[in-house]
C-alpha positions as CSV (number, residue, x, y, z in Angstrom):
1,M,0.0,0.0,0.0
2,L,2.9,2.3,0.8
3,R,4.4,1.9,-2.7
4,L,1.1,2.8,-4.3
5,L,0.8,5.9,-2.2
6,A,4.3,6.9,-3.2
7,L,3.5,6.4,-6.8
8,R,0.4,8.5,-6.5
9,A,2.3,11.3,-4.8
10,R,5.0,11.4,-7.5
11,T,2.5,11.4,-10.5
12,R,0.6,14.5,-9.3
13,G,-2.9,13.2,-9.8
14,R,-2.4,11.6,-13.2
15,L,-2.4,8.1,-11.8
16,R,-5.8,6.6,-10.8
17,A,-5.6,3.2,-9.1
18,A,-8.1,1.0,-7.3
19,R,-7.3,0.3,-3.6
20,D,-6.3,-3.4,-4.1
21,V,-3.5,-2.8,-6.7
22,H,-0.3,-4.7,-5.8
23,V,2.9,-2.9,-6.5
24,G,6.2,-4.8,-6.4
25,P,9.6,-3.4,-5.4
26,G,11.3,-1.2,-8.0
27,V,8.2,-0.4,-10.0
28,R,8.5,2.9,-12.0
29,V,5.6,4.9,-13.4
30,T,6.4,8.0,-15.4
31,I,3.5,10.1,-16.6
32,A,4.0,13.2,-18.8
33,P,1.7,16.2,-18.6
34,G,-1.4,15.4,-20.6
35,A,-1.0,11.7,-20.2
36,S,-2.7,9.4,-17.6
37,V,-2.5,5.9,-16.1
38,V,-5.5,4.0,-14.8
39,L,-5.0,0.8,-12.8
40,G,-8.1,-1.4,-12.3
41,P,-8.9,-3.4,-9.2
42,G,-6.7,-6.4,-8.6
43,V,-3.9,-5.3,-10.9
44,V,-0.5,-6.7,-10.1
45,L,2.7,-4.8,-11.1
46,G,5.7,-7.2,-10.7
47,A,9.1,-6.2,-9.4
48,G,10.9,-3.7,-11.6
49,A,7.9,-3.2,-14.0
50,R,7.9,0.1,-15.8
51,I,5.1,2.2,-17.3
52,D,6.1,5.2,-19.4
53,A,3.0,7.3,-20.3
54,L,4.5,9.9,-22.6
55,G,1.1,10.7,-24.2
56,G,-2.4,9.3,-24.3
57,A,-3.7,7.0,-21.6
58,V,-2.5,3.7,-20.3
59,R,-5.5,1.6,-19.0
60,I,-4.9,-1.7,-17.3
61,G,-8.1,-3.7,-16.7
62,P,-9.2,-5.5,-13.5
63,G,-7.1,-8.5,-12.5
64,A,-4.4,-7.9,-15.1
65,R,-0.9,-9.1,-14.2
66,L,2.3,-7.5,-15.3
67,Q,5.1,-9.8,-14.3
68,E,8.7,-8.8,-13.4
69,R,10.5,-6.1,-15.6
70,V,7.5,-5.6,-18.0
71,I,7.8,-2.4,-20.0
72,V,4.7,-0.5,-21.2
73,V,5.4,2.6,-23.4
74,S,2.5,4.9,-24.5
75,H,2.5,7.9,-26.9
76,A,-1.0,7.5,-28.3
77,G,-2.6,5.0,-25.8
78,V,-2.3,1.5,-24.5
79,E,-5.1,-0.6,-23.2
80,I,-4.6,-4.0,-21.4
81,G,-7.7,-6.0,-20.9
82,A,-9.1,-7.6,-17.8
83,H,-7.1,-10.7,-16.5
84,A,-4.5,-10.3,-19.2
85,V,-1.0,-11.6,-18.3
86,L,2.3,-10.1,-19.5
87,G,5.3,-12.4,-18.9
88,D,8.6,-11.4,-17.5
89,W,10.5,-8.8,-19.6
90,A,7.7,-8.4,-22.1
91,V,7.4,-5.1,-24.0
92,V,4.2,-3.3,-25.1
93,S,4.6,-0.2,-27.1
94,D,2.4,1.9,-29.4
95,V,5.4,3.1,-31.4
96,A,7.1,1.1,-34.1
97,P,9.8,1.9,-36.7
98,T,8.9,2.1,-40.4
99,Y,11.0,0.7,-43.2
100,G,9.5,2.6,-46.3
101,R,12.7,3.8,-48.0
102,V,15.5,1.3,-48.4
103,E,18.3,3.8,-48.9
104,T,17.4,5.8,-45.7
105,P,18.7,4.5,-42.4
106,V,16.0,3.2,-40.0
107,R,16.8,5.9,-37.4
108,A,16.0,8.6,-39.9
109,Q,12.6,7.2,-41.0
110,P,9.4,8.2,-39.3
111,L,7.8,6.3,-36.5
112,L,4.4,4.7,-36.7
113,V,2.4,5.7,-33.7
114,R,-1.0,4.1,-33.0
115,R,-3.1,2.9,-30.1
116,V,-2.5,-0.7,-28.9
117,A,-5.1,-2.8,-27.3
118,I,-4.5,-6.2,-25.6
119,G,-7.7,-8.1,-25.2
120,A,-9.1,-9.6,-22.0
121,A,-7.4,-12.8,-20.8
122,A,-4.7,-12.6,-23.4
123,M,-1.3,-14.1,-22.4
124,I,1.9,-12.4,-23.6
125,G,4.9,-14.7,-23.2
126,P,8.2,-13.7,-21.5
127,H,10.5,-11.5,-23.6
128,A,7.8,-10.9,-26.3
129,A,7.3,-7.5,-27.9
130,V,3.9,-6.3,-28.9
131,Y,3.5,-3.2,-31.2
132,T,0.0,-4.0,-32.5
133,G,-3.3,-5.1,-31.0
134,V,-3.8,-8.7,-29.6
135,R,-7.3,-10.2,-29.4
136,A,-9.0,-11.4,-26.3
137,G,-7.8,-14.8,-25.2
138,A,-4.9,-14.8,-27.6
139,V,-1.5,-16.4,-26.6
140,V,1.7,-14.7,-27.8
141,E,4.6,-17.1,-27.5
142,P,7.8,-16.2,-25.7
143,Y,10.3,-14.1,-27.7
144,A,7.7,-13.4,-30.4
145,V,7.4,-9.9,-32.0
146,V,3.8,-8.9,-32.9
């Protein structure tokens, strides 16, 4: 409970969390002005999990579990459905590189920014990276890139 209160104090009101949210040691939540984070009831943030809301809203549904060292990055918005499970070291981001021009280095090409939604009861394996939506009940294998 103390960790959740400390998170709320540092985010200046941009974090809304239910009372029974469990926050592991070393969790970091960064919320830029104009962005927000909403944690539903029963959400578990594992040790070392990181949420970076640089824009839009990050919404994590009731009973969702973010295991150890999960990273969620939002520029346009990320929604994680109820009872979804994100394995250790998984990454969810709404920004992906584009590869439109072969002669231009990737770092110089524009980024594709769009909202990402992970459906209810979806399971994202350890070390997987998700840059697009995942349907409800879907299973993303470990080390996969979606």
